[in-house]
C-alpha positions as CSV (number, residue, x, y, z in Angstrom):
1,M,-53.1,-15.8,-43.8
2,E,-53.1,-13.2,-41.1
3,E,-52.2,-15.5,-38.9
4,E,-49.4,-16.8,-40.8
5,D,-47.6,-12.9,-41.3
6,N,-48.3,-12.6,-37.4
7,K,-46.2,-15.4,-36.8
8,A,-44.2,-14.4,-39.4
9,T,-43.4,-10.8,-38.1
10,T,-43.4,-11.6,-34.5
11,P,-39.5,-13.0,-34.0
12,K,-38.2,-9.9,-36.7
13,D,-40.1,-7.2,-34.3
14,S,-38.7,-8.9,-31.3
15,A,-35.4,-8.9,-32.8
16,P,-32.5,-6.3,-30.9
17,K,-31.9,-3.5,-32.2
18,P,-28.8,-1.2,-31.5
19,L,-28.9,1.3,-29.2
20,S,-28.4,5.2,-29.9
21,E,-26.6,7.1,-28.5
22,S,-30.3,8.7,-26.3
23,D,-30.6,5.0,-25.3
24,I,-27.3,4.3,-24.1
25,L,-27.5,7.2,-22.1
26,A,-30.9,6.0,-20.6
27,R,-29.7,2.5,-19.9
28,V,-26.7,4.5,-17.3
29,S,-29.5,7.6,-16.1
30,T,-31.3,4.5,-14.6
31,A,-27.9,2.6,-13.4
32,F,-25.7,5.0,-12.2
33,P,-28.4,6.7,-9.2
34,H,-27.8,3.4,-7.8
35,T,-24.0,3.3,-7.6
36,S,-23.4,6.2,-6.5
37,N,-25.8,6.2,-3.7
38,Y,-23.3,3.0,-3.0
39,T,-20.7,4.6,-3.2
40,Q,-21.1,8.1,-1.9
41,G,-22.7,6.2,1.6
42,V,-21.6,3.1,2.3
43,L,-18.2,3.1,0.8
44,E,-17.6,6.8,1.0
45,T,-18.8,6.7,5.6
46,K,-16.7,3.9,6.1
47,R,-12.5,5.4,4.0
48,L,-14.0,8.7,5.8
49,N,-14.0,7.2,9.2
50,G,-10.4,5.4,8.7
51,L,-9.2,8.4,7.3
52,E,-9.8,10.7,10.6
53,L,-8.9,7.6,13.2
54,Y,-5.4,7.5,11.1
55,N,-5.0,11.4,11.3
56,R,-6.1,11.3,14.9
57,D,-9.1,14.2,14.4
58,A,-10.9,14.6,17.4
59,F,-14.1,12.8,18.3
60,A,-17.3,13.1,17.9
61,G,-18.7,15.4,21.0
62,D,-14.9,16.4,21.8
63,E,-16.0,19.9,21.1
64,Q,-18.4,20.2,24.2
65,I,-15.1,19.0,26.0
66,V,-14.0,21.8,27.9
67,G,-10.5,22.0,30.5
68,R,-10.1,18.4,30.1
69,S,-7.8,16.3,28.3
70,R,-9.0,15.9,24.4
71,Y,-5.4,13.2,23.3
72,V,-6.5,10.9,21.1
73,T,-4.5,8.0,20.9
74,D,-2.7,6.6,17.1
75,D,-3.2,3.2,17.0
76,V,-5.0,3.4,13.6
77,F,-1.6,5.1,12.2
78,V,0.7,2.7,13.5
79,S,-1.1,-0.6,12.7
80,V,-1.1,1.4,9.2
81,E,2.3,2.4,8.7
82,W,3.5,-1.2,10.1
83,T,1.3,-3.3,8.0
84,L,2.1,-0.6,4.9
85,A,6.1,-1.0,5.1
86,T,6.1,-4.7,5.4
87,L,3.5,-5.2,2.9
88,M,6.5,-3.0,0.9
89,S,9.5,-5.4,1.8
90,L,7.5,-8.4,0.2
91,F,6.2,-7.0,-2.8
92,D,9.0,-4.5,-3.6
93,S,12.0,-7.0,-3.1
94,Q,12.2,-8.3,-6.2
95,D,14.0,-7.5,-9.4
96,R,11.2,-9.0,-11.3
97,V,8.3,-8.3,-9.9
98,V,6.0,-10.8,-12.2
99,Q,7.1,-13.7,-14.5
100,F,5.0,-15.5,-17.4
101,S,4.7,-19.4,-17.2
102,P,4.8,-20.9,-20.3
103,T,1.6,-23.3,-21.2
104,G,4.8,-25.5,-23.4
105,P,7.6,-25.5,-24.7
106,E,6.1,-23.9,-27.9
107,D,5.5,-21.2,-25.7
108,E,8.4,-20.7,-23.9
109,P,10.5,-17.7,-25.7
110,L,6.6,-15.7,-26.0
111,A,7.3,-16.4,-21.7
112,E,10.4,-14.6,-21.6
113,Q,9.4,-11.9,-23.8
114,Q,6.8,-11.2,-21.7
115,T,8.6,-11.2,-18.7
116,D,11.3,-9.2,-19.7
117,V,8.6,-6.2,-21.5
118,V,5.8,-6.0,-18.6
119,N,8.3,-6.0,-15.7
120,Y,10.2,-3.3,-18.0
121,V,6.7,-1.7,-17.8
122,L,6.3,-1.7,-14.5
123,T,9.8,-1.0,-13.1
124,Q,11.3,1.4,-15.5
125,G,8.1,2.5,-17.1
126,N,6.3,4.2,-13.9
127,S,7.4,3.6,-10.5
128,N,6.8,0.2,-9.0
129,A,7.2,1.5,-5.2
130,K,5.2,5.2,-5.5
131,V,2.5,2.4,-7.1
132,L,2.2,-0.3,-4.5
133,H,2.7,3.0,-1.7
134,D,-0.4,4.8,-2.6
135,W,-2.6,1.3,-3.7
136,L,-2.0,-0.1,-0.5
137,K,-2.3,2.7,2.1
138,N,-5.4,3.9,0.4
139,G,-6.7,0.2,1.1
140,L,-5.8,-0.3,4.3
141,I,-7.3,3.1,5.9
142,G,-10.2,3.0,3.4
143,G,-10.5,-0.6,2.8
144,L,-10.6,0.4,-0.7
145,G,-7.7,1.0,-2.9
146,V,-8.0,0.8,-7.1
147,V,-5.8,1.1,-9.4
148,T,-5.7,1.2,-13.4
149,A,-3.6,1.8,-15.9
150,E,-4.5,3.4,-19.7
151,F,-1.9,3.5,-23.1
152,Y,-1.2,6.7,-23.7
153,K,0.3,8.4,-26.8
154,D,1.3,12.1,-26.4
155,K,2.8,14.2,-28.9
156,R,6.3,15.8,-27.1
157,W,9.2,18.7,-28.7
158,K,12.6,19.0,-28.4
159,P,14.4,22.4,-27.6
160,A,14.3,24.4,-30.5
161,Q,17.5,24.2,-32.9
162,V,18.8,27.1,-35.6
163,L,19.5,25.3,-38.7
164,E,22.2,27.2,-41.0
165,G,21.8,27.2,-44.6
166,V,19.1,25.7,-45.4
167,P,17.8,25.0,-48.9
168,D,14.6,26.3,-50.0
169,H,13.8,22.8,-51.4
170,H,14.3,21.4,-47.6
171,A,12.8,24.1,-46.1
172,V,9.7,23.4,-47.9
173,E,10.1,19.7,-46.7
174,L,10.2,20.7,-43.2
175,E,7.0,23.0,-43.5
176,N,5.1,19.9,-44.6
177,S,6.6,17.3,-42.1
178,E,4.5,16.8,-39.3
179,D,7.1,15.7,-37.3
180,H,8.8,19.1,-37.3
181,E,7.8,23.0,-36.8
182,I,9.5,26.0,-38.6
183,L,9.3,28.4,-35.2
184,E,11.4,31.4,-37.6
185,A,12.6,31.4,-40.8
186,G,15.3,34.4,-42.4
187,E,16.3,35.7,-45.4
188,P,16.7,33.9,-48.1
189,Y,20.4,34.7,-49.6
190,A,22.3,32.7,-52.4
191,I,24.1,29.2,-52.3
192,P,27.5,29.6,-52.8
193,G,28.7,28.9,-55.8
194,M,25.0,29.4,-57.3
195,E,24.5,33.0,-57.0
196,H,23.4,33.4,-60.6
197,I,21.1,30.3,-60.2
198,P,17.2,31.6,-60.3
199,G,15.8,29.8,-57.1
200,M,19.1,28.5,-55.9
201,D,18.8,30.0,-52.6
202,M,18.6,28.9,-48.7
203,R,17.6,30.7,-45.3
204,D,18.7,30.5,-42.0
205,L,15.9,28.4,-39.6
206,K,14.7,27.7,-35.6
207,V,13.0,24.2,-36.4
208,R,12.2,22.5,-33.2
209,K,11.5,18.4,-34.0
210,S,8.5,16.0,-31.7
211,Y,8.2,12.4,-31.0
212,L,5.7,10.6,-29.6
213,D,6.1,9.7,-25.8
214,A,3.7,6.6,-25.4
215,G,3.4,3.6,-23.1
216,V,1.4,2.5,-20.5
217,R,0.4,4.7,-17.3
218,I,-0.1,2.9,-14.2
219,R,-2.1,5.4,-12.0
220,C,-3.4,5.0,-8.3
221,L,-7.4,6.5,-8.3
222,P,-8.3,8.9,-5.4
223,P,-10.9,6.7,-3.4
224,E,-13.2,9.1,-3.9
225,D,-13.5,9.4,-7.9
226,F,-13.8,5.0,-7.9
227,F,-17.5,4.0,-8.2
228,V,-18.7,0.7,-8.5
229,S,-22.6,-1.3,-7.4
230,R,-23.2,-2.5,-5.0
231,D,-23.0,-6.1,-6.4
232,A,-19.1,-6.3,-7.0
233,Q,-17.2,-8.6,-6.0
234,F,-13.9,-10.2,-6.9
235,D,-13.7,-12.5,-10.1
236,Y,-12.6,-15.8,-9.0
237,Q,-10.7,-16.6,-12.5
238,T,-9.0,-13.2,-13.8
239,G,-8.5,-11.5,-9.6
240,G,-10.4,-8.6,-11.3
241,I,-13.7,-6.6,-9.8
242,D,-17.0,-8.8,-11.0
243,A,-19.8,-5.8,-10.8
244,A,-22.6,-4.8,-13.5
245,L,-21.1,-0.9,-13.6
246,Q,-17.6,0.6,-12.7
247,G,-15.5,3.7,-13.5
248,F,-13.9,6.2,-12.7
249,K,-14.0,10.4,-12.6
250,R,-12.3,13.4,-13.3
251,T,-11.9,16.6,-14.4
252,L,-10.2,18.3,-16.0
253,P,-10.1,21.7,-18.4
254,R,-12.9,21.8,-21.7
255,A,-10.1,22.7,-24.0
256,E,-8.1,19.3,-23.5
257,L,-10.8,17.1,-24.2
258,V,-11.2,18.4,-27.9
259,E,-7.1,18.4,-27.5
260,M,-8.1,14.3,-27.1
261,G,-11.1,14.3,-30.3
262,Y,-13.3,14.5,-29.0
263,D,-16.4,16.3,-30.6
264,A,-15.8,20.0,-29.9
265,A,-19.3,20.6,-30.4
266,K,-20.8,17.8,-28.1
267,V,-17.1,18.8,-26.2
268,T,-19.0,23.2,-25.3
269,R,-22.6,21.1,-24.7
270,I,-20.9,18.6,-21.2
271,P,-22.0,20.7,-18.4
272,A,-19.5,23.0,-15.9
273,S,-17.9,20.8,-13.2
274,G,-19.5,22.0,-10.1
275,G,-16.3,20.8,-8.2
276,D,-15.6,17.9,-5.8
277,H,-17.2,18.1,-2.4
278,S,-16.3,14.5,-1.4
279,S,-16.0,14.6,2.1
280,Y,-13.2,12.3,1.9
281,A,-11.2,14.4,-0.4
282,L,-11.7,17.9,1.8
283,E,-10.2,15.5,5.2
284,R,-7.6,14.8,3.2
285,N,-6.6,17.5,1.5
286,R,-7.9,20.0,4.6
287,D,-3.6,21.1,5.7
288,Q,-3.2,21.8,2.2
289,G,-5.6,24.3,1.0
290,F,-7.6,22.2,-0.8
291,S,-11.1,23.7,-1.6
292,D,-13.0,22.2,-4.6
293,G,-10.6,21.1,-6.3
294,T,-11.8,23.1,-9.7
295,N,-9.3,25.3,-12.1
296,D,-9.0,28.3,-11.2
297,V,-7.4,28.9,-14.8
298,E,-9.9,27.1,-17.4
299,A,-12.9,26.3,-17.6
300,E,-13.0,22.1,-16.7
301,V,-15.8,19.2,-16.4
302,D,-16.4,16.2,-15.0
303,L,-15.5,13.1,-17.5
304,Y,-17.1,10.1,-16.6
305,E,-15.5,6.4,-17.8
306,I,-18.0,3.9,-17.3
307,F,-17.6,0.0,-18.0
308,M,-20.5,-2.2,-18.3
309,R,-22.5,-5.1,-20.7
310,L,-24.8,-3.8,-23.3
311,D,-25.8,-5.0,-26.4
312,A,-25.1,-1.9,-28.3
313,N,-25.0,-3.5,-31.5
314,G,-28.0,-5.6,-31.7
315,D,-26.1,-9.0,-32.3
316,G,-28.3,-9.3,-29.3
317,V,-24.9,-10.6,-26.8
318,R,-23.7,-8.0,-24.3
319,E,-20.8,-7.1,-24.7
320,L,-18.5,-4.9,-22.2
321,L,-18.3,-1.3,-23.3
322,R,-16.1,1.4,-21.9
323,L,-18.6,4.8,-22.2
324,T,-16.7,8.0,-22.2
325,I,-19.4,10.5,-20.5
326,G,-19.2,14.2,-20.0
327,G,-21.6,15.1,-17.3
328,T,-23.2,13.9,-14.4
329,P,-24.3,10.5,-16.2
330,A,-28.0,11.3,-14.0
331,G,-28.8,14.0,-15.5
332,G,-27.6,16.5,-18.9
333,A,-24.7,14.1,-20.0
334,V,-23.7,13.9,-23.3
335,L,-22.1,10.6,-24.6
336,L,-18.9,11.3,-26.3
337,G,-17.7,8.1,-27.1
338,H,-18.4,4.0,-26.8
339,E,-16.2,1.1,-27.5
340,E,-15.9,-2.8,-26.7
341,V,-13.2,-3.7,-24.7
342,E,-11.8,-6.8,-23.0
343,L,-11.6,-6.0,-19.7
344,A,-12.6,-3.1,-17.6
345,P,-8.8,-1.8,-16.2
346,F,-9.5,-1.1,-12.3
347,A,-7.2,-3.7,-9.9
348,A,-8.3,-3.2,-6.6
349,F,-7.1,-4.4,-3.3
350,V,-8.6,-4.7,0.1
351,P,-6.8,-5.9,3.1
352,Y,-9.2,-7.6,5.2
353,M,-12.0,-9.0,2.3
354,M,-15.3,-10.6,3.1
355,P,-16.6,-13.0,0.9
356,N,-18.8,-12.7,-2.1
357,T,-18.4,-8.8,-1.5
358,L,-15.6,-6.0,-2.5
359,N,-16.6,-4.0,0.8
360,G,-14.3,-5.7,3.4
361,M,-12.9,-3.8,6.0
362,S,-10.3,-1.0,7.1
363,T,-7.4,-0.8,9.7
364,G,-10.1,1.5,11.3
365,D,-12.7,-1.7,11.1
366,L,-10.3,-3.7,13.8
367,V,-8.6,-1.0,15.3
368,G,-11.1,2.2,15.9
369,K,-12.8,0.9,18.8
370,D,-9.7,0.3,20.6
371,Q,-8.5,3.3,19.2
372,R,-11.1,4.8,21.4
373,L,-10.9,3.3,24.5
374,K,-7.7,3.6,24.8
375,S,-7.7,7.3,24.2
376,M,-10.8,7.4,27.1
377,F,-8.0,5.5,29.5
378,M,-5.1,8.7,27.9
379,R,-7.5,11.2,28.8
380,G,-8.3,10.1,32.4
381,I,-4.8,10.0,33.3
382,N,-3.3,13.3,31.8
383,D,-6.7,15.2,33.9
384,N,-5.3,12.4,36.8
385,L,-1.5,13.8,36.2
386,T,-2.6,17.6,35.4
387,Q,-4.3,18.2,38.6
388,V,-1.6,16.4,40.9
389,L,0.9,18.9,38.6
390,R,-1.1,22.1,39.1
391,P,-3.6,21.0,41.7
392,Q,-6.5,23.5,42.8
393,R,-6.0,26.5,45.6
394,I,-8.0,27.0,48.1
395,A,-7.6,31.0,49.0
396,D,-9.6,33.1,51.5
397,V,-10.1,35.9,50.0
398,E,-9.3,38.3,52.3
399,G,-5.8,37.5,52.9
400,V,-4.5,36.5,49.7
401,N,-4.2,39.7,46.7
402,I,-6.5,38.1,44.2
403,D,-4.7,39.6,41.4
404,D,-1.4,37.6,42.4
405,L,-3.5,34.7,42.2
406,L,-4.6,35.0,39.3
407,N,-1.2,36.0,37.0
408,S,0.8,33.5,38.9
409,G,4.2,32.2,37.8
410,P,7.2,29.8,38.5
411,D,9.0,33.2,40.2
412,S,5.6,35.1,41.2
413,I,5.0,36.4,44.4
414,I,1.3,36.2,45.6
415,R,0.6,38.9,48.8
416,V,-0.9,36.8,51.7
417,K,-2.0,38.0,55.2
418,D,-1.6,35.3,56.7
419,K,0.2,32.3,55.5
420,D,-2.6,29.6,56.1
421,A,-4.8,31.8,53.7
422,L,-3.7,30.2,50.6
423,S,-3.5,26.3,50.5
424,Y,-3.4,23.6,47.6
425,A,-6.1,20.7,47.3
426,T,-4.2,17.2,47.8
427,T,-5.0,15.0,44.5
428,P,-3.4,11.7,44.7
429,F,-2.5,9.9,41.1
430,V,-4.3,7.1,40.3
431,G,-4.3,6.8,36.4
432,G,-1.2,4.1,36.5
433,Q,-3.8,1.9,37.4
434,A,-5.3,2.4,33.7
435,F,-1.5,1.9,32.2
436,G,-2.1,-2.1,32.2
437,M,-5.2,-2.1,30.8
438,I,-3.3,-0.1,27.7
439,D,-1.0,-3.0,28.1
440,Q,-3.4,-4.9,27.3
441,I,-5.3,-3.2,24.6
442,N,-1.5,-2.8,22.8
443,Q,-1.7,-6.7,22.8
444,S,-4.7,-7.0,21.7
445,V,-4.4,-5.0,18.6
446,E,-0.7,-6.4,17.7
447,H,-1.9,-10.1,18.0
448,R,-5.2,-8.9,15.7
449,M,-3.6,-6.8,13.1
450,G,-0.2,-9.4,13.3
451,V,1.9,-6.1,13.5
452,G,3.6,-3.5,15.7
453,P,6.8,-2.8,17.6
454,N,6.8,-5.3,20.1
455,L,6.2,-7.9,17.2
456,M,9.4,-7.1,15.4
457,G,11.3,-7.3,18.8
458,V,12.5,-9.7,21.5
459,D,10.3,-8.8,24.3
460,P,12.7,-9.9,27.6
461,S,10.0,-11.9,29.3
462,Q,10.6,-14.2,26.4
463,L,14.2,-14.8,27.8
464,Q,12.6,-16.0,30.9
465,N,9.4,-17.7,30.0
466,T,10.1,-19.6,27.2
467,T,13.4,-20.5,24.8
468,A,14.7,-19.0,21.4
469,T,12.8,-21.5,19.4
470,A,9.2,-20.6,20.6
471,S,10.0,-17.2,21.0
472,S,10.8,-17.1,16.9
473,Q,7.4,-19.6,16.9
474,R,5.7,-16.9,18.1
475,Q,6.8,-14.2,15.7
476,T,6.7,-16.1,13.1
477,M,2.9,-17.3,13.8
478,S,2.1,-13.3,14.4
479,Q,3.1,-12.7,10.7
480,L,1.3,-15.8,9.0
481,R,-1.6,-12.8,9.0
482,L,0.4,-10.5,7.0
483,E,1.0,-12.9,4.4
484,M,-2.3,-14.3,4.3
485,I,-2.7,-10.9,3.4
486,A,0.0,-10.6,1.0
487,R,-0.9,-13.7,-0.4
488,L,-4.3,-12.6,-1.5
489,F,-3.6,-9.5,-2.7
490,A,-0.6,-11.5,-4.9
491,E,-3.5,-13.8,-6.4
492,T,-6.6,-10.9,-6.6
493,G,-5.6,-6.9,-7.2
494,Y,-1.8,-7.5,-8.3
495,R,-2.1,-10.3,-10.4
496,Y,-5.2,-8.3,-12.6
497,L,-2.3,-5.2,-12.8
498,F,-0.5,-7.5,-15.1
499,R,-3.4,-8.6,-17.1
500,M,-4.3,-5.5,-17.7
501,V,-0.9,-4.1,-18.8
502,T,0.0,-7.2,-20.8
503,S,-3.3,-6.6,-22.3
504,L,-2.7,-3.3,-23.9
505,L,0.6,-4.1,-25.0
506,V,-1.4,-7.1,-26.8
507,A,-3.9,-3.4,-28.6
508,N,-1.1,-1.8,-29.7
509,M,2.1,-4.2,-30.8
510,E,3.8,-1.4,-33.2
511,H,4.7,0.5,-29.7
512,T,5.4,-3.0,-28.1
513,Q,7.8,-4.2,-30.4
514,A,9.8,-1.1,-30.4
515,L,10.0,-1.3,-27.1
516,T,10.8,-5.5,-27.2
517,V,13.8,-4.6,-29.8
518,K,15.4,-1.7,-27.1
519,L,14.7,-3.9,-23.9
520,R,15.8,-7.9,-26.1
521,G,18.1,-6.0,-29.3
522,N,15.5,-8.9,-30.9
523,W,12.3,-9.4,-32.1
524,V,10.7,-12.7,-33.1
525,P,8.1,-11.6,-35.4
526,Y,4.5,-13.3,-34.4
527,G,0.9,-12.0,-35.3
528,T,-0.7,-10.1,-32.1
529,D,-3.1,-13.2,-31.9
530,Q,0.1,-15.6,-30.7
531,W,0.9,-12.9,-27.7
532,N,-1.2,-15.2,-25.2
533,P,-2.7,-12.9,-21.8
534,D,-3.5,-16.0,-20.3
535,L,0.1,-17.1,-19.6
536,D,0.1,-18.7,-16.2
537,I,1.0,-15.1,-14.6
538,K,3.4,-16.0,-11.6
539,A,3.8,-12.1,-8.8
540,N,7.6,-13.6,-7.6
541,I,6.6,-12.6,-3.9
542,T,8.6,-13.7,-1.5
543,F,7.0,-15.2,1.1
544,G,8.2,-16.1,5.1
545,I,10.2,-13.0,5.0
546,T,9.8,-13.2,9.1
547,D,11.5,-16.7,8.7
548,K,14.5,-16.0,6.7
549,P,16.6,-18.0,8.5
550,Q,14.9,-21.3,8.5
551,K,14.5,-20.5,5.0
552,L,18.3,-20.1,3.8
553,A,19.1,-23.4,5.7
554,A,16.7,-25.0,3.9
555,L,17.4,-23.7,1.1
556,S,21.4,-24.8,1.7
557,N,20.2,-28.3,2.1
558,I,18.0,-27.8,-1.2
559,L,21.6,-26.9,-2.5
560,S,23.8,-29.5,-0.7
561,Q,21.5,-32.6,-2.2
562,Q,21.3,-31.0,-5.7
563,M,25.1,-30.9,-6.1
564,T,25.1,-34.4,-4.4
565,A,22.7,-35.2,-7.4
566,M,24.8,-34.0,-10.3
567,Q,27.6,-35.7,-8.9
568,Q,26.3,-39.1,-8.9
569,G,24.7,-38.0,-12.7
570,A,21.2,-38.4,-11.4
571,P,18.8,-37.5,-13.8
572,I,16.8,-35.2,-11.2
573,T,18.1,-31.7,-11.2
574,D,20.1,-29.4,-13.5
575,M,21.7,-26.7,-13.7
576,G,18.8,-24.2,-14.1
577,K,17.5,-25.9,-10.6
578,I,20.4,-25.4,-9.2
579,Y,20.2,-22.2,-10.6
580,N,16.7,-21.5,-9.3
581,T,17.8,-22.4,-5.5
582,L,20.8,-20.1,-5.5
583,A,18.6,-17.3,-7.1
584,L,16.7,-17.8,-3.8
585,I,19.2,-17.7,-1.5
586,A,20.2,-14.4,-3.3
587,E,16.7,-13.4,-3.2
588,N,16.3,-14.2,0.9
589,S,19.7,-12.7,2.0
590,G,18.4,-9.4,0.3
591,F,19.6,-8.7,-3.1
592,K,17.3,-8.5,-5.9
593,N,19.7,-9.1,-8.6
594,A,21.1,-12.9,-8.2
595,E,22.7,-12.2,-12.3
596,R,25.3,-10.3,-10.0
597,F,27.0,-13.4,-8.7
598,W,25.0,-16.3,-11.3
599,N,24.5,-17.2,-14.8
600,D,21.2,-18.1,-15.6
601,P,21.6,-21.2,-17.8
602,A,18.8,-20.2,-19.9
603,K,20.8,-16.9,-20.8
604,M,24.0,-18.9,-21.5
605,P,24.8,-20.1,-25.6
606,P,23.6,-23.4,-26.3
607,G,26.2,-26.1,-24.8
608,A,27.7,-23.4,-22.7
609,A,25.5,-25.1,-19.6
610,Q,25.9,-28.3,-20.0
611,P,28.4,-29.9,-17.7
612,P,30.7,-32.4,-19.2
613,D,30.3,-35.8,-20.4
614,K,33.2,-37.2,-17.6
615,P,33.6,-36.2,-14.5
616,D,36.8,-33.7,-13.3
617,P,38.8,-34.7,-11.0
618,K,39.0,-30.5,-9.8
619,A,35.8,-30.2,-10.0
620,Q,34.7,-33.0,-7.8
621,A,37.0,-32.0,-5.5
622,E,35.7,-28.5,-5.5
623,Q,32.6,-29.9,-5.2
624,A,33.2,-31.9,-2.2
625,K,35.1,-28.8,-0.6
626,M,32.2,-27.6,-1.3
627,Q,30.0,-30.1,0.3
628,A,32.3,-30.1,3.7
629,D,31.8,-26.5,3.8
630,I,28.7,-26.5,4.3
631,Q,28.6,-29.7,6.3
632,R,30.6,-27.7,8.9
633,A,28.7,-24.6,7.8
634,Q,25.7,-26.2,9.2
635,A,27.2,-27.7,12.6
636,Q,28.3,-24.6,12.9
637,L,24.8,-23.3,12.9
638,Q,23.6,-26.5,15.0
639,L,26.1,-25.9,17.8
640,D,25.4,-21.9,18.1
641,R,22.0,-22.8,18.1
642,E,22.0,-25.0,21.0
643,K,24.8,-22.6,23.0
644,M,22.2,-19.7,22.1
645,Q,19.5,-22.7,23.9
646,A,21.9,-23.1,26.6
647,E,23.0,-19.4,27.2
648,I,19.2,-18.7,27.6
649,Q,17.7,-21.7,30.2
650,L,20.9,-20.5,32.3
651,E,20.1,-16.8,32.3
652,R,16.6,-18.1,33.0
653,E,17.8,-20.2,35.5
654,K,19.9,-17.2,36.6
655,F,16.1,-14.7,37.1
656,Q,14.6,-18.2,39.2
657,A,17.5,-17.7,41.3
658,H,17.6,-14.2,41.9
659,M,13.6,-13.6,42.2
660,E,13.9,-16.7,45.0
661,L,16.3,-14.8,46.7
662,E,14.4,-11.6,46.5
663,R,11.0,-12.9,47.7
664,Y,13.7,-14.5,51.0
665,K,14.4,-11.2,51.6
666,A,11.7,-9.6,51.6
667,E,9.9,-12.6,53.4
668,Q,12.9,-11.5,55.9
669,E,12.6,-8.1,56.1
670,L,8.4,-8.4,56.0
671,E,8.6,-10.7,59.6
672,L,11.5,-8.7,61.0
673,R,9.4,-5.9,60.5
674,R,6.3,-7.5,62.2
675,Q,8.7,-8.3,65.2
676,E,9.0,-4.5,65.3
677,V,5.8,-3.4,65.0
678,G,4.6,-5.8,68.0
679,A,7.4,-4.9,69.9
680,E,6.5,-1.8,70.1
681,T,3.2,-2.1,70.2
682,Q,4.0,-3.8,73.9
683,L,7.0,-0.9,74.8
684,K,3.1,1.7,74.5
685,G,0.7,-0.2,76.0
686,L,3.3,-0.7,78.6
687,Q,4.0,3.6,78.1
688,I,0.3,4.0,78.9
689,I,-0.1,2.0,81.5
690,T,2.9,3.0,84.2
691,K,1.5,6.5,83.1
692,Q,-1.6,5.2,84.2
693,N,-0.4,4.2,87.7
694,A,1.5,6.9,87.9
695,Q,-1.2,9.5,88.6
696,P,-2.2,10.5,91.9
697,Q,-5.9,8.6,93.2
698,I,-8.6,10.9,94.2
699,P,-10.6,9.2,97.4
700,N,-13.8,9.0,95.9
701,P,-16.3,11.1,98.6
702,Q,-18.7,8.9,100.8
């Protein structure tokens, strides 16, 4: 019987139990040190090395170099800026940065509504260009860039106004209203015409009115404030970060935590912030007088937002929790709150990914060794050139005034007793031999990175050795590396950012409804369960910008075929697809908003976008004329291409003929010089023999 009781109580005793605040802090304090060591060790070293190379800092050991060049080249800086400019042109060249595709016909209104609202949040509610710039630049320099999104509700006040003649009963309403604040109140005076009625007074009030500023805020996290466990990698389904623990730290005044609604007693127990002593932060802000980031006016504390899976409620399932902790989680921390969330709000950019890890490579990892090697060559060239321009002086201390020598300048006089008492050590300039190696390093860096000045312009040697098509193909192939980076970014961090924004809008549907009515003029009422964040999210990125002429020609050909199909009544296309082609032509031509030129059939009244039942002869004539114009344009394009190739071939042949002529002239001049040298040698020999014969012969005494 006792054994049965033990069996009956065993499942109950071993069942999961809700975690207390101390239990949660204990779990976090166990896991956080490993994450902190990884973030402040491996990741900090990588991004600090990249930033030092970007800033062209002196190399280790340069402080011991005296009297010689310590020049550092800018290879990492140039590679980062070229890559950043190219990626920015890809991701910030569309009017709609994201588009939601419906999973079925019933989802079309929902997809259109989500597309409008999310695009407004990204482009109008936030500076998409600024977010992209900081996000991409952090990733290129340090190997990892992270942005986060949060929904904010800030109570703001409009400028105060003076209201004259406010009745007392209305003044009481303003006093009790949460949206108004009475700053000053004048003396009461009777309402005109009611002087004899008690209590019918009014007064002048100085009042200000509040309003709610709400929305989604997107910001780029300082790299040193983000931390993640070493098992982190990209999630293959969502494009987000899959990690056992991830989060970020921020430092803010203690009073602000109370304003945010946290328990004042708990806030008081949070240890004061010790400042930010991150090497990366100090390096980044060294020119701005940055100390440790603490506030000199108010007492500040460190606030940690940690996302990890815990079974806090004891139901046997580990939920993703957002833990808000004051102070360092390793010890002495205070748990201010915890809540279950749908996802961790961190979207990452890793420019050069390594499979199955978030720890990829930075520009410094790829170019750093080349920058050091190239700097070594440039230092040697500078030192050699300095010796040539400012040679060492050889002075006879007895014949030169040493004071004049030490204080010599461009117009100074050096007093000497003998002109031979002062001379110069001649040093030949041999640094030019290193330029060929430097050119090889530059080409290697450009081909490795896919960006650079030579890849953006025309190499003169290509006019001699390759056709225009081959030159274009070489440039396009070099750009494929950049497009691969952009495509992977679009499918990971950039796509996950849209998912984060959508999730925040779902959780704050009241604000979303008001924003939608403001943008679209209407609102289709539906429950929050119908707002589907899992619709097919597409980032509107036009890849292949380095090959725009070919894309425009291909789109023009597609448009011609679509128009032909429409004329013949073939059901393989419609006005919506033709509009898509025209929109792509406009985008590839550099115009963000295609609706400035074409009407979207999807937004036109029903029936307005449908073609007439019978072909219109005038429309057919216009279409035929358009078809003829397109064909003429294509023929002219082909003719121009062939003409350009013929001109290039002619220039190449002229160059080769010129080189042959120059080579023949050089050979003739060399042969003539050889003959002149031979003649001079023979003449000198004859002169020597003649001189010897002219000398008197002294008989040899016997």
